[in-house]
C-alpha positions as CSV (number, residue, x, y, z in Angstrom):
1,M,24.7,34.5,-5.5
2,E,28.3,34.5,-6.5
3,E,29.2,32.3,-3.5
4,I,26.6,29.7,-4.4
5,A,27.7,29.7,-8.1
6,R,31.3,29.3,-7.0
7,R,30.6,26.4,-4.8
8,V,28.8,24.4,-7.5
9,D,31.1,25.6,-10.3
10,A,28.3,27.3,-12.3
11,N,27.5,30.6,-14.0
12,P,26.1,33.1,-11.5
13,D,23.4,34.4,-13.8
14,G,22.3,30.8,-14.6
15,V,22.1,30.0,-10.9
16,H,20.1,33.1,-10.2
17,R,17.6,32.3,-12.9
18,L,17.2,28.7,-11.6
19,L,16.7,29.8,-8.0
20,R,14.3,32.5,-9.0
21,L,12.1,29.9,-10.7
22,L,12.3,27.5,-7.7
23,S,11.4,30.4,-5.4
24,S,8.2,30.9,-7.3
25,Y,7.2,27.3,-6.2
26,S,8.2,28.0,-2.5
27,I,11.2,25.8,-2.7
28,F,13.4,28.8,-1.8
29,V,12.5,32.4,-0.9
30,E,14.2,35.5,-2.4
31,V,14.8,38.4,-0.2
32,D,16.8,41.5,-1.4
33,G,18.5,39.4,-4.1
34,R,19.5,36.6,-1.7
35,F,18.0,33.2,-1.4
36,A,17.1,31.3,1.8
37,L,15.8,27.8,2.5
38,T,12.1,27.2,3.1
39,E,10.4,24.3,4.9
40,M,10.0,22.7,1.5
41,A,13.7,23.1,0.8
42,D,14.5,21.2,4.0
43,A,13.6,18.0,2.2
44,L,16.6,18.5,-0.1
45,R,19.0,18.3,2.9
46,A,20.7,15.1,3.8
47,D,20.5,15.7,7.6
48,V,16.7,15.9,8.1
49,P,14.1,13.2,8.7
50,N,12.4,12.0,5.6
51,S,15.0,13.6,3.4
52,L,14.2,13.5,-0.4
53,R,17.7,14.5,-1.4
54,G,18.4,11.1,-2.9
55,I,15.4,11.0,-5.2
56,A,16.0,14.6,-6.2
57,L,19.5,13.8,-7.3
58,L,18.3,10.7,-9.2
59,M,15.6,12.6,-11.0
60,G,18.1,15.2,-12.1
61,D,20.8,12.7,-13.2
62,P,21.5,13.0,-16.9
63,R,21.5,9.2,-17.2
64,H,18.0,9.1,-15.9
65,W,17.0,11.6,-18.5
66,E,18.7,9.4,-21.2
67,E,16.5,6.5,-20.2
68,W,13.3,8.5,-20.6
69,S,14.4,9.7,-24.0
70,L,13.6,6.2,-25.3
71,L,10.0,6.2,-24.0
72,T,8.6,6.2,-27.6
73,E,10.6,3.1,-28.4
74,S,9.3,1.3,-25.4
75,V,5.7,2.3,-26.1
76,R,6.1,1.2,-29.7
77,T,7.6,-2.2,-28.9
78,G,6.4,-2.9,-25.4
79,D,9.9,-3.9,-24.4
80,A,12.5,-2.4,-22.1
81,S,14.6,0.2,-24.0
82,T,17.3,0.6,-21.4
83,P,19.2,-2.6,-22.5
84,K,19.3,-1.1,-26.0
85,L,20.6,2.2,-24.7
86,R,23.3,0.6,-22.4
87,G,24.0,-2.6,-24.3
88,M,23.1,-4.6,-21.2
89,S,20.4,-4.9,-18.5
90,I,20.1,-2.0,-16.0
91,F,21.4,-4.4,-13.3
92,E,24.5,-5.2,-15.3
93,Y,25.0,-1.5,-16.0
94,F,25.0,-0.8,-12.3
95,D,28.1,-3.0,-12.0
96,V,29.8,-0.9,-14.7
97,D,28.7,2.6,-13.6
98,T,28.9,2.5,-9.8
99,E,28.2,6.2,-9.5
100,Y,24.8,5.8,-11.2
101,R,24.2,2.7,-9.0
102,A,24.7,4.8,-5.9
103,A,22.4,7.6,-7.2
104,F,19.7,5.1,-8.2
105,F,19.6,3.2,-5.0
106,G,20.0,6.3,-3.0
107,G,16.8,7.6,-4.6
108,M,15.0,4.3,-4.2
109,G,16.1,4.2,-0.6
110,N,14.5,7.6,0.0
111,L,11.1,6.5,-1.3
112,S,11.3,3.1,0.4
113,A,12.0,4.7,3.8
114,L,8.9,6.9,3.5
115,E,6.8,3.7,2.9
116,T,8.2,1.5,5.7
117,Q,6.2,2.8,8.7
118,P,2.9,3.2,6.9
119,V,3.2,-0.4,5.6
120,A,4.2,-1.8,9.0
121,A,1.3,0.0,10.7
122,A,-1.4,-1.0,8.2
123,Y,-1.5,-4.7,9.0
124,D,-1.2,-6.7,12.3
125,F,1.5,-9.3,11.7
126,S,1.7,-10.5,15.3
127,G,-0.2,-13.7,14.5
128,F,2.6,-15.0,12.4
129,D,5.4,-17.0,14.0
130,T,8.0,-16.8,11.2
131,I,8.0,-13.8,8.8
132,V,10.3,-14.0,5.7
133,D,11.2,-10.8,4.0
134,V,12.1,-11.9,0.4
135,G,14.5,-9.4,-1.2
136,G,14.6,-7.7,2.2
137,G,17.8,-5.8,1.6
138,G,18.9,-3.7,4.5
139,G,16.2,-5.1,6.8
140,A,14.3,-1.9,7.5
141,L,10.8,-3.2,6.7
142,L,11.2,-6.4,8.7
143,A,12.7,-4.5,11.6
144,A,9.6,-2.2,11.6
145,V,7.3,-5.2,11.4
146,L,9.0,-7.1,14.2
147,Q,8.9,-4.1,16.5
148,R,5.1,-4.2,16.3
149,A,4.9,-8.1,16.3
150,G,6.7,-8.6,19.6
151,T,6.7,-12.4,19.6
152,S,7.3,-13.1,15.9
153,H,10.6,-14.2,14.4
154,G,12.0,-13.1,11.0
155,I,14.4,-13.8,8.2
156,V,15.9,-11.2,5.9
157,F,16.6,-13.0,2.6
158,D,18.5,-11.4,-0.2
159,D,21.8,-11.3,-2.1
160,P,24.7,-10.8,0.3
161,S,25.6,-7.5,-1.3
162,A,22.1,-6.2,-0.5
163,T,22.0,-7.3,3.1
164,A,25.3,-5.7,4.1
165,G,23.7,-3.2,6.5
166,A,20.9,-5.4,7.7
167,A,22.6,-6.6,11.0
168,A,23.1,-3.1,12.2
169,T,19.5,-2.1,11.3
170,L,18.0,-5.0,13.1
171,A,20.2,-4.4,16.2
172,E,19.3,-0.7,16.3
173,A,15.6,-1.7,16.1
174,G,16.1,-4.1,19.0
175,V,14.9,-7.1,17.1
176,A,18.3,-8.8,16.1
177,D,17.7,-11.6,18.6
178,R,14.5,-12.6,16.8
179,C,15.8,-12.3,13.2
180,A,18.2,-14.2,11.0
181,I,19.9,-13.0,7.8
182,E,20.1,-15.6,5.0
183,A,21.7,-15.3,1.6
184,G,20.3,-16.5,-1.7
185,S,18.4,-15.7,-4.9
186,Y,14.6,-15.6,-5.0
187,F,15.0,-16.7,-8.7
188,E,16.1,-20.1,-7.4
189,S,14.3,-20.6,-4.0
190,V,13.4,-18.9,-0.8
191,P,13.6,-20.1,2.9
192,A,11.1,-22.8,3.6
193,G,8.6,-23.1,6.4
194,G,7.6,-19.4,6.9
195,D,4.0,-18.6,7.6
196,A,4.3,-15.0,6.2
197,Y,6.3,-13.9,3.2
198,L,6.8,-10.2,2.4
199,L,7.8,-9.0,-1.0
200,K,8.1,-5.3,-1.2
201,H,8.5,-3.8,-4.7
202,I,9.8,-7.1,-6.0
203,V,7.2,-8.5,-8.3
204,H,6.7,-5.2,-10.2
205,D,10.4,-5.2,-11.3
206,W,10.0,-8.2,-13.7
207,P,8.2,-9.3,-16.8
208,E,5.2,-11.6,-16.2
209,S,7.1,-14.9,-16.7
210,T,9.8,-13.9,-14.2
211,A,7.3,-12.5,-11.7
212,L,5.5,-15.8,-11.9
213,E,8.7,-17.8,-11.3
214,I,9.4,-15.8,-8.1
215,L,5.9,-16.3,-6.8
216,K,6.0,-20.0,-7.6
217,N,9.2,-20.3,-5.5
218,V,7.4,-18.7,-2.6
219,R,4.4,-21.1,-3.1
220,A,6.8,-24.0,-2.8
221,A,8.2,-22.7,0.4
222,I,5.2,-21.3,2.3
223,R,3.2,-23.2,5.0
224,P,-0.2,-24.4,3.8
225,T,-1.9,-22.0,6.2
226,G,0.5,-19.1,5.5
227,S,0.0,-15.7,3.8
228,L,1.9,-14.0,1.1
229,F,2.1,-10.2,1.3
230,L,3.0,-8.1,-1.8
231,M,3.7,-4.5,-1.0
232,E,3.1,-2.7,-4.3
233,F,1.3,0.1,-6.0
234,V,-2.2,-1.1,-6.9
235,L,-3.4,0.9,-9.8
236,P,-7.0,2.2,-9.7
237,D,-9.3,1.4,-12.6
238,G,-10.3,4.3,-14.9
239,D,-8.9,7.8,-15.0
240,D,-8.1,8.3,-11.3
241,P,-4.6,9.7,-10.8
242,H,-2.0,7.5,-9.1
243,I,1.8,7.8,-8.9
244,G,2.0,4.1,-9.8
245,K,0.8,5.0,-13.4
246,L,4.0,7.0,-13.9
247,V,6.2,4.4,-12.2
248,D,4.6,1.8,-14.5
249,L,6.1,3.6,-17.6
250,W,9.5,3.9,-15.9
251,L,9.5,0.1,-15.2
252,M,8.6,-0.6,-18.8
253,L,11.6,1.5,-19.8
254,L,14.1,0.1,-17.4
255,V,13.3,-3.6,-17.0
256,G,10.1,-4.5,-18.8
257,G,8.3,-4.7,-15.4
258,R,4.9,-3.3,-14.7
259,E,2.4,-2.0,-12.0
260,R,-0.9,-3.8,-11.9
261,T,-4.5,-3.4,-10.9
262,S,-6.1,-5.6,-8.3
263,A,-7.7,-7.8,-11.0
264,Q,-4.3,-8.2,-12.6
265,Y,-2.7,-9.2,-9.3
266,S,-5.5,-11.7,-8.8
267,Q,-4.7,-13.4,-12.2
268,L,-1.0,-13.5,-11.5
269,L,-1.4,-14.9,-8.1
270,E,-3.9,-17.6,-9.3
271,A,-1.3,-18.7,-11.9
272,A,1.3,-19.1,-9.1
273,G,-1.0,-21.2,-6.9
274,F,-2.4,-18.5,-4.6
275,R,-5.7,-16.8,-4.3
276,L,-6.1,-13.1,-3.5
277,H,-7.5,-12.6,0.0
278,Q,-7.6,-8.8,0.4
279,V,-6.0,-5.5,-0.6
280,V,-5.1,-3.3,2.4
281,R,-4.5,0.4,1.7
282,T,-1.9,2.2,3.7
283,E,-1.2,5.9,4.4
284,S,1.4,5.8,1.6
285,P,0.6,5.1,-2.1
286,V,1.7,1.5,-1.5
287,S,-0.9,-1.2,-0.7
288,I,-0.6,-4.6,0.9
289,I,-1.9,-7.4,-1.3
290,E,-2.5,-10.5,0.9
291,A,-2.8,-13.9,-0.8
292,R,-3.1,-17.4,0.5
293,P,-2.2,-20.8,-0.9
294,R,-5.0,-22.5,-2.8
């Protein structure tokens, strides 16, 4: 116990009491006053498949706790409270506090990685010639899609800072020869002429007017016979539990964004010039919302 406390610069008694509690939830196991890893604890390691270390670090970050301290304010006003806390938007704050930026996107990367394969496996994209991943970041989703759609071509579209690792990801997946990386802002325009556009956890980040602006940019670019795919949490009606209901509150706090029901997505898509075609469930909490130009 003393060795663990020394390594993390903490009080030995405090560390013991924390590990004792976690052991009662099978995160560790206590044997003769010593603590060992369990299978559940393996998820906290950085060197294992499907590691959740990043999201665990984010959930425990004091700055994350600060954001939730203003939940009452956001519920009262309906507006994001993080800009009031930081004096700027969360995205501007990431440029100031790069340590928190790393923690935040490390956690989001953890969750996104768990969703990639279930999303790619849930829909057959092989019928599309050109697939544009809008806000595609490091290219992991498009790489997984192109591995299954062996004759399709793709474009990863995002800010240059977000696509820094995309070339390596595409090469490792063996799809670099069928994929381009283009820089730009989806607030202004997106690459034209694609017949499938993927937006994974993009629309939910923004208030209604901004989400509509992004979708209208896609509508202006997509082929008349193309399909738009939103990869998002689709909230169930009624009292059924869903992780998206918690994330919805977090989005309200951070950016004024929101998760939506199928009916709410249908309304948003109609306003942007699309019609909802279907909602495809995946083996993850994320669903695929397919819409087509109308």
